[in-house]
C-alpha positions as CSV (number, residue, x, y, z in Angstrom):
1,X,0.0,0.0,0.0
2,X,1.5,3.3,-1.0
3,X,0.5,7.0,-1.4
4,X,2.3,9.5,-3.7
5,X,2.4,13.2,-4.2
6,X,4.6,15.5,-6.3
7,X,5.3,19.2,-5.7
8,X,7.7,22.0,-6.6
9,X,11.0,22.8,-5.0
10,X,9.6,25.9,-3.2
11,X,9.2,26.5,0.6
12,X,5.7,27.8,0.1
13,X,4.7,24.4,-1.1
14,X,6.3,22.5,1.8
15,X,3.2,22.7,4.2
16,X,1.1,20.4,1.9
17,X,4.0,17.8,2.0
18,X,3.9,17.9,5.8
19,X,0.1,17.7,5.9
20,X,0.2,14.8,3.4
21,X,2.6,12.7,5.4
22,X,0.8,13.5,8.7
23,X,-2.6,12.6,7.2
24,X,-1.4,9.3,5.8
25,X,0.2,8.4,9.1
26,X,-3.0,9.2,11.0
27,X,-5.1,7.1,8.6
28,X,-2.8,4.2,9.3
29,X,-3.2,4.4,13.0
30,X,-0.4,6.7,14.1
31,X,-1.0,8.4,17.5
32,X,-0.5,12.2,18.1
33,X,3.1,11.7,19.1
34,X,4.0,9.5,16.1
35,X,2.2,12.0,13.7
36,X,4.1,14.9,15.2
37,X,7.5,13.1,14.9
38,X,6.9,12.2,11.3
39,X,5.6,15.7,10.5
40,X,8.7,17.4,11.9
41,X,11.1,14.9,10.3
42,X,9.3,15.3,6.9
43,X,9.5,19.1,7.2
44,X,13.2,18.9,7.9
45,X,13.8,16.5,4.9
46,X,11.7,18.8,2.6
47,X,13.6,21.9,3.7
48,X,16.9,20.2,3.1
49,X,15.9,19.1,-0.4
50,X,14.4,22.5,-1.4
51,X,17.3,24.4,0.0
52,X,19.7,22.5,-2.1
53,X,17.8,22.9,-5.4
54,X,19.9,25.2,-7.7
55,X,17.1,26.7,-9.9
56,X,13.9,28.7,-9.1
57,X,12.1,25.5,-8.1
58,X,9.2,25.8,-10.5
59,X,10.5,23.9,-13.5
60,X,10.6,20.4,-11.9
61,X,9.0,18.4,-9.1
62,X,10.2,16.2,-6.4
63,X,8.2,13.2,-5.2
64,X,7.1,12.1,-1.8
65,X,6.0,8.5,-1.4
66,X,4.5,7.0,1.8
67,X,4.4,3.2,1.9
68,X,3.5,0.7,4.6
69,X,6.6,-1.4,5.4
70,X,6.5,-4.0,8.2
71,X,5.1,-2.4,11.4
72,X,5.4,1.2,10.3
73,X,5.4,3.9,7.6
74,X,8.3,4.6,5.2
75,X,8.5,8.1,3.6
76,X,10.7,8.4,0.6
77,X,11.7,11.8,-0.9
78,X,13.0,11.4,-4.5
79,X,14.7,14.5,-5.8
80,X,17.2,15.8,-8.4
81,X,18.8,18.5,-6.3
82,X,22.5,19.0,-5.5
83,X,24.5,15.9,-4.5
84,X,24.9,15.3,-0.8
85,X,28.5,15.0,0.6
86,X,27.7,12.5,3.3
87,X,31.3,12.0,4.5
88,X,31.9,15.7,5.1
89,X,28.4,16.5,6.6
90,X,29.3,17.7,10.1
91,X,26.8,16.5,12.8
92,X,25.0,19.1,14.9
93,X,26.7,20.0,18.2
94,X,24.7,22.0,20.8
95,X,28.0,23.4,22.1
96,X,29.0,24.6,18.6
97,X,25.8,25.8,17.1
98,X,27.2,28.3,14.7
99,X,29.6,25.9,13.1
100,X,27.3,22.9,12.9
101,X,23.9,24.5,12.2
102,X,23.7,22.8,8.8
103,X,23.5,19.5,10.6
104,X,20.5,20.4,12.7
105,X,18.0,18.9,10.3
106,X,19.8,15.6,10.1
107,X,20.1,15.6,13.9
108,X,16.3,16.1,14.3
109,X,15.5,13.4,11.7
110,X,17.8,10.9,13.6
111,X,15.9,11.7,16.9
112,X,12.4,11.6,15.5
113,X,12.4,8.5,13.3
114,X,13.5,4.9,13.8
115,X,15.6,4.8,10.6
116,X,16.7,7.2,7.9
117,X,19.0,7.0,4.9
118,X,20.3,9.0,2.0
119,X,20.7,7.0,-1.3
120,X,22.6,8.1,-4.4
121,X,20.6,6.9,-7.4
122,X,23.0,8.1,-10.1
123,X,21.1,9.7,-13.0
124,X,17.9,9.4,-11.0
125,X,19.1,11.8,-8.3
126,X,18.8,11.2,-4.6
127,X,16.4,9.5,-2.2
128,X,15.9,10.5,1.5
129,X,14.2,7.7,3.4
130,X,12.5,8.0,6.8
131,X,10.9,5.1,8.6
132,X,8.7,5.3,11.7
133,X,7.3,2.4,13.6
134,X,3.7,2.7,14.9
135,X,2.4,1.2,18.2
136,X,-0.8,0.2,16.5
137,X,-0.5,0.1,12.7
138,X,-3.9,-0.2,11.0
139,X,-3.8,-1.4,7.4
140,X,-7.3,-1.5,5.9
141,X,-8.4,-5.0,5.2
142,X,-8.5,-5.8,1.5
143,X,-12.0,-6.7,0.4
144,X,-12.0,-10.3,-0.8
145,X,-12.1,-10.4,-4.6
146,X,-15.4,-11.8,-5.9
147,X,-14.7,-15.0,-7.7
148,X,-16.3,-14.9,-11.1
149,X,-19.7,-16.3,-10.8
150,X,-20.0,-16.1,-7.0
151,X,-22.6,-14.1,-5.2
152,X,-26.3,-14.1,-4.9
153,X,-26.6,-12.0,-8.0
154,X,-25.7,-14.9,-10.2
155,X,-28.7,-16.9,-9.0
156,X,-31.0,-14.1,-10.3
157,X,-32.2,-14.5,-13.8
158,X,-31.0,-11.8,-16.2
159,X,-33.2,-10.3,-18.8
160,X,-31.6,-9.6,-22.2
161,X,-33.2,-6.8,-24.3
162,X,-32.3,-4.4,-27.0
163,X,-31.1,-1.1,-25.4
164,X,-33.0,2.0,-25.7
165,X,-31.9,5.6,-25.2
166,X,-33.1,5.3,-21.6
167,X,-30.3,2.8,-21.0
168,X,-27.4,4.9,-22.2
169,X,-26.3,6.1,-18.8
170,X,-26.4,2.6,-17.5
171,X,-24.1,1.4,-20.4
172,X,-21.6,4.3,-19.7
173,X,-21.5,3.2,-16.0
174,X,-21.1,-0.4,-17.0
175,X,-18.1,0.5,-19.2
176,X,-16.4,2.0,-16.1
177,X,-17.6,-0.9,-13.9
178,X,-16.1,-3.4,-16.3
179,X,-12.8,-1.7,-17.4
180,X,-12.3,1.4,-15.3
181,X,-11.1,4.0,-17.8
182,X,-8.9,1.6,-19.8
183,X,-11.3,0.5,-22.5
184,X,-10.2,1.2,-26.1
185,X,-13.7,1.9,-27.5
186,X,-14.1,5.3,-25.9
187,X,-17.5,5.9,-27.5
188,X,-19.0,3.9,-24.5
189,X,-17.7,6.4,-22.0
190,X,-19.7,9.4,-23.5
191,X,-23.4,9.5,-23.1
192,X,-24.3,12.0,-25.9
193,X,-22.2,10.4,-28.7
194,X,-23.5,6.9,-27.7
195,X,-27.1,8.2,-27.7
196,X,-26.6,9.6,-31.2
197,X,-25.0,6.3,-32.5
198,X,-28.0,4.4,-31.1
199,X,-30.4,6.8,-32.6
200,X,-28.9,6.7,-36.1
201,X,-28.5,2.9,-36.1
202,X,-24.7,2.9,-36.2
203,X,-24.8,0.9,-33.0
204,X,-27.3,-1.6,-31.9
205,X,-26.8,-2.6,-28.3
206,X,-28.1,-5.6,-26.4
207,X,-28.1,-5.4,-22.6
208,X,-28.6,-7.7,-19.7
209,X,-30.7,-6.3,-16.9
210,X,-30.9,-7.6,-13.3
211,X,-34.1,-7.9,-11.4
212,X,-33.7,-4.2,-10.4
213,X,-33.4,-3.2,-14.1
214,X,-29.7,-2.3,-13.6
215,X,-27.6,-2.7,-16.7
216,X,-25.1,-5.5,-15.8
217,X,-24.0,-6.6,-19.3
218,X,-23.8,-5.5,-22.9
219,X,-22.7,-6.5,-26.3
220,X,-23.2,-4.4,-29.4
221,X,-23.4,-4.6,-33.2
222,X,-21.4,-1.8,-34.8
223,X,-22.3,-0.9,-38.4
224,X,-20.1,1.0,-40.9
225,X,-21.9,3.2,-43.5
226,X,-19.1,2.6,-45.9
227,X,-19.3,-1.2,-45.7
228,X,-22.8,-2.6,-44.9
229,X,-21.8,-6.2,-45.8
230,X,-19.6,-6.6,-42.8
231,X,-20.6,-5.8,-39.2
232,X,-18.5,-5.8,-36.1
233,X,-19.8,-7.6,-33.0
234,X,-18.1,-6.3,-29.9
235,X,-18.1,-3.9,-27.0
236,X,-18.6,-6.9,-24.6
237,X,-18.8,-5.8,-21.0
238,X,-20.2,-7.5,-18.0
239,X,-20.1,-6.7,-14.3
240,X,-17.5,-8.8,-12.4
241,X,-20.1,-10.8,-10.4
242,X,-21.8,-12.0,-13.6
243,X,-18.8,-13.0,-15.6
244,X,-19.3,-16.7,-15.2
245,X,-23.1,-16.6,-15.2
246,X,-25.2,-17.5,-18.2
247,X,-25.7,-13.8,-18.9
248,X,-22.7,-13.5,-21.3
249,X,-23.9,-16.5,-23.4
250,X,-27.4,-15.0,-23.5
251,X,-25.9,-11.7,-24.7
252,X,-23.9,-13.3,-27.5
253,X,-26.9,-15.3,-28.5
254,X,-29.1,-12.2,-28.7
255,X,-26.5,-10.4,-30.8
256,X,-25.9,-13.2,-33.2
257,X,-29.7,-13.6,-33.6
258,X,-30.0,-9.9,-34.1
259,X,-27.6,-10.1,-37.1
260,X,-28.9,-13.4,-38.6
261,X,-32.6,-12.8,-38.4
262,X,-32.8,-9.5,-40.3
263,X,-34.0,-9.4,-43.8
264,X,-31.0,-7.4,-44.8
265,X,-28.5,-9.4,-42.7
266,X,-24.9,-8.8,-43.7
267,X,-23.0,-11.8,-45.1
268,X,-20.1,-11.5,-42.6
269,X,-19.9,-10.7,-38.9
270,X,-16.5,-10.0,-37.3
271,X,-15.3,-9.6,-33.8
272,X,-11.9,-8.9,-32.2
273,X,-11.4,-10.8,-29.0
274,X,-8.9,-10.0,-26.3
275,X,-6.2,-12.5,-25.6
276,X,-5.4,-11.6,-22.0
277,X,-8.2,-14.0,-20.9
278,X,-10.3,-16.6,-22.7
279,X,-13.8,-16.0,-21.4
280,X,-15.0,-14.2,-24.5
281,X,-13.2,-16.6,-26.8
282,X,-14.9,-19.6,-25.2
283,X,-18.3,-18.0,-25.5
284,X,-17.8,-16.9,-29.1
285,X,-16.6,-20.4,-30.2
286,X,-20.1,-21.7,-29.3
287,X,-21.5,-19.5,-32.1
288,X,-19.0,-20.6,-34.7
289,X,-16.7,-17.6,-34.8
290,X,-13.5,-18.7,-36.7
291,X,-10.0,-17.1,-36.4
292,X,-8.5,-15.3,-39.4
293,X,-5.7,-13.1,-38.0
294,X,-3.9,-11.9,-34.9
295,X,-3.8,-8.1,-34.4
296,X,-0.6,-8.0,-32.3
297,X,0.3,-5.4,-29.7
298,X,-2.6,-3.1,-30.8
299,X,-2.8,-0.9,-27.7
300,X,-2.2,-0.9,-24.0
301,X,-4.1,-3.5,-22.1
302,X,-7.6,-2.8,-20.7
303,X,-7.7,-3.5,-17.0
304,X,-10.6,-5.8,-16.3
305,X,-12.2,-4.9,-12.9
306,X,-11.9,-7.8,-10.5
307,X,-10.5,-10.3,-13.0
308,X,-7.3,-12.1,-12.1
309,X,-4.7,-11.5,-14.8
310,X,-1.1,-12.1,-15.4
311,X,0.4,-8.6,-14.5
312,X,2.6,-8.5,-17.6
313,X,3.0,-5.1,-19.2
314,X,2.8,-6.6,-22.7
315,X,0.3,-4.7,-24.9
316,X,-3.0,-6.2,-25.9
317,X,-3.3,-8.5,-28.9
318,X,-6.7,-9.2,-30.4
319,X,-7.9,-12.4,-32.2
320,X,-9.7,-11.4,-35.3
321,X,-12.6,-13.9,-35.8
322,X,-15.5,-14.1,-38.3
323,X,-18.7,-15.9,-38.8
324,X,-20.4,-16.4,-42.1
325,X,-24.0,-15.4,-42.2
326,X,-24.7,-16.1,-45.8
327,X,-22.6,-18.1,-48.4
328,X,-19.5,-16.3,-49.6
329,X,-17.3,-17.3,-52.5
330,X,-15.6,-18.9,-54.2
331,X,-13.2,-16.1,-53.6
332,X,-10.4,-15.0,-56.0
333,X,-7.4,-14.1,-53.9
334,X,-3.8,-13.3,-54.7
335,X,-1.6,-15.0,-52.1
336,X,2.2,-14.9,-51.5
337,X,3.5,-18.4,-52.4
338,X,5.1,-18.8,-48.9
339,X,1.7,-18.4,-47.2
340,X,-0.6,-20.3,-49.6
341,X,-0.9,-23.4,-47.3
342,X,-1.7,-21.4,-44.1
343,X,-4.1,-19.2,-46.0
344,X,-6.0,-22.2,-47.5
345,X,-6.3,-23.7,-44.0
346,X,-7.8,-20.4,-42.6
347,X,-10.4,-20.1,-45.4
348,X,-11.2,-23.8,-45.4
349,X,-11.8,-23.5,-41.7
350,X,-14.4,-20.8,-42.2
351,X,-16.0,-22.4,-45.2
352,X,-14.9,-20.2,-48.1
353,X,-13.4,-21.8,-51.2
354,X,-10.4,-20.0,-52.8
355,X,-9.4,-19.4,-56.4
356,X,-5.7,-18.4,-56.1
357,X,-4.1,-17.4,-59.4
358,X,-0.5,-18.5,-59.7
359,X,0.4,-16.7,-63.0
360,X,2.4,-13.5,-62.3
361,X,0.5,-10.3,-63.3
362,X,1.9,-6.9,-64.1
363,X,1.5,-4.2,-61.5
364,X,1.5,-0.4,-62.0
365,X,4.6,1.8,-61.6
366,X,3.3,3.9,-58.7
367,X,1.9,2.8,-55.3
368,X,-1.3,4.3,-54.1
369,X,-1.4,4.2,-50.3
370,X,-2.5,6.0,-47.1
371,X,-2.2,5.6,-43.4
372,X,-4.2,6.0,-40.2
373,X,-2.6,6.6,-36.8
374,X,-3.8,6.0,-33.2
375,X,-1.2,8.2,-31.6
376,X,-2.3,7.5,-28.0
377,X,-2.1,3.7,-28.7
378,X,1.3,4.2,-30.5
379,X,-0.1,2.3,-33.5
380,X,-0.2,3.0,-37.2
381,X,-1.8,1.2,-40.2
382,X,-0.3,1.6,-43.7
383,X,-2.8,0.7,-46.4
384,X,-1.3,-0.2,-49.8
385,X,-4.5,0.4,-51.9
386,X,-2.6,-0.3,-55.1
387,X,0.9,-1.8,-54.8
388,X,3.2,-0.5,-57.5
389,X,6.7,-1.2,-58.6
390,X,8.0,1.3,-56.0
391,X,6.1,-0.2,-53.1
392,X,9.3,-1.4,-51.2
393,X,10.7,2.2,-51.3
394,X,7.4,3.6,-50.1
395,X,7.2,1.1,-47.3
396,X,10.8,1.7,-46.2
397,X,10.3,5.4,-45.9
398,X,6.9,5.1,-44.1
399,X,8.4,2.6,-41.7
400,X,11.3,4.8,-40.9
401,X,8.9,7.7,-40.2
402,X,6.9,5.4,-37.9
403,X,10.0,4.5,-35.9
404,X,11.1,8.1,-35.7
405,X,7.6,9.1,-34.4
406,X,7.8,6.5,-31.6
407,X,5.2,4.2,-33.1
408,X,5.4,0.8,-31.4
409,X,3.2,-1.3,-33.7
410,X,2.8,-0.9,-37.5
411,X,0.3,-2.9,-39.5
412,X,0.7,-3.0,-43.3
413,X,-2.4,-4.1,-45.2
414,X,-1.9,-5.4,-48.8
415,X,-5.0,-5.9,-51.0
416,X,-5.4,-9.6,-51.7
417,X,-7.9,-8.9,-54.5
418,X,-5.2,-7.2,-56.6
419,X,-2.0,-8.7,-58.2
420,X,0.9,-8.8,-55.7
421,X,4.6,-7.8,-56.4
422,X,6.6,-10.9,-57.3
423,X,9.2,-10.3,-54.6
424,X,6.7,-9.4,-51.8
425,X,7.8,-12.2,-49.4
426,X,11.5,-11.2,-49.6
427,X,10.9,-7.5,-49.5
428,X,8.6,-7.5,-46.4
429,X,11.0,-9.8,-44.5
430,X,13.8,-7.4,-45.2
431,X,11.7,-4.6,-43.7
432,X,11.0,-6.7,-40.6
433,X,7.4,-7.2,-41.5
434,X,5.8,-10.6,-40.9
435,X,2.5,-12.3,-42.0
436,X,-0.3,-12.0,-39.4
437,X,-3.4,-13.3,-41.2
438,X,-6.2,-12.0,-43.3
439,X,-8.7,-9.2,-42.5
440,X,-12.0,-8.8,-44.2
441,X,-13.2,-5.5,-45.8
442,X,-16.0,-6.8,-48.0
443,X,-17.0,-10.4,-49.0
444,X,-14.9,-10.0,-52.1
445,X,-12.1,-7.9,-50.7
446,X,-9.6,-9.2,-48.1
447,X,-6.5,-7.5,-46.7
448,X,-3.3,-9.5,-46.3
449,X,-2.0,-8.3,-42.9
450,X,1.6,-7.8,-42.0
451,X,3.0,-6.5,-38.7
452,X,6.1,-4.8,-37.5
453,X,6.9,-4.4,-33.8
454,X,9.2,-1.5,-32.8
455,X,11.0,-1.0,-29.4
456,X,9.2,-3.7,-27.5
457,X,9.7,-7.1,-26.1
458,X,7.0,-9.5,-27.3
459,X,6.2,-13.0,-26.0
460,X,3.9,-15.0,-28.2
461,X,3.2,-17.5,-25.5
462,X,1.5,-14.8,-23.4
463,X,-1.3,-14.7,-26.0
464,X,-4.0,-16.9,-24.4
465,X,-6.1,-18.8,-27.0
466,X,-8.4,-21.8,-26.9
467,X,-9.3,-22.6,-30.6
468,X,-7.0,-25.1,-32.2
469,X,-6.8,-23.1,-35.4
470,X,-6.0,-20.0,-33.5
471,X,-3.2,-21.8,-31.7
472,X,-1.8,-23.0,-35.0
473,X,-2.0,-19.5,-36.4
474,X,-0.2,-18.0,-33.4
475,X,2.7,-20.5,-33.7
476,X,2.9,-19.9,-37.5
477,X,3.0,-16.1,-36.9
478,X,5.7,-16.5,-34.2
479,X,7.9,-18.5,-36.6
480,X,7.4,-15.8,-39.2
481,X,8.4,-13.2,-36.7
482,X,11.6,-15.1,-35.8
483,X,12.5,-15.4,-39.5
484,X,12.4,-11.6,-39.8
485,X,14.8,-11.2,-36.8
486,X,17.5,-13.4,-38.4
């Protein structure tokens, strides 16, 4: 348990530091004497740090961290002020006040706390550490985490209905209750834009209501005006206490029924499933969603409220899956020779027959392309709408710009419905791009997906999957990634 504040190197901002330390100590059971001792020691430490800062004190901050350690409270001041000469710091002597006054603060700290220390952290500056034992330390009990599916709520029957405008605020609160503020589909945090999307038909939401008509689960159908033949099924969120109830299955069933039973039902439904846990994958598999690609390292991970997770800092990867609503194909698709076998396995698995031309076809001289960037997610997509003879040069410059801009993950999408450059396999490997599957645009247009990972460690075995084809695809992609690193 720890508490942190940052403030400026100015004496007028020292009182909040003292109040902060004192308040934390009192909340943790410190008595008046212990609070007073820590307050005075913290004030002396702060004055020492501020007094040794060479500038005006308003351009940088120092940090104060209070943390429970053993039977007391440790207060750590981290700063980048002048170095401390510990060997030549003369201790305070009451008989020689004038000569030793600089050591008074250190003297008081020694008397008031049980332990103190100065630590040189090199480029990170210095730390001043104070530790004070409490006679009666009181650390708040951690509430026991609800195991998924526990609780009386799960014995209540949930009612699944199509959401109306009156449910918008409940959906917004559900997004927070499921993900905190870490969910990537930010539309669901804003009531007015979500209300407009529901009103215009761009989003159709199905919700699970508990007996008190509280929104406890949601899944949505997201429509694209540019591409009515493919709809995205997603925005799955469910309160922690219902995650292993039948509510999630009922939601997915309602959404799939909502797509299939319409007179103008789109041929293809897609969903992008998180791989930090397998709950949504298991549920989706029951409704015959099939894997087609892995969107690796797409953005920082959402934090699922009250869901036990491996605390890795690896970014989130999504499993791109599809279900076929109406017959599609046979599909004419240009495939790089190296990936013909895996591509056929993916499309056979979803029930689409392929016609893959093998005769080389001429391509134009100039490449037509564009890009889209999610700066916050440090992710960029390069779309080669028409690969030309200069495509490798275009990609090389664009990838250089991505790396210079601090982009961690780059997707390159190549149109499989157009002839491909003869040397595509060799050229993309030279650019550290590796095959990651196929992504649908329309029933007759499919993008060949390549990925490049910049400035990050990536462990493919941390991608949690359950579908055998998805596991095979992950291992295939990992091998392709390793080939690009040789």
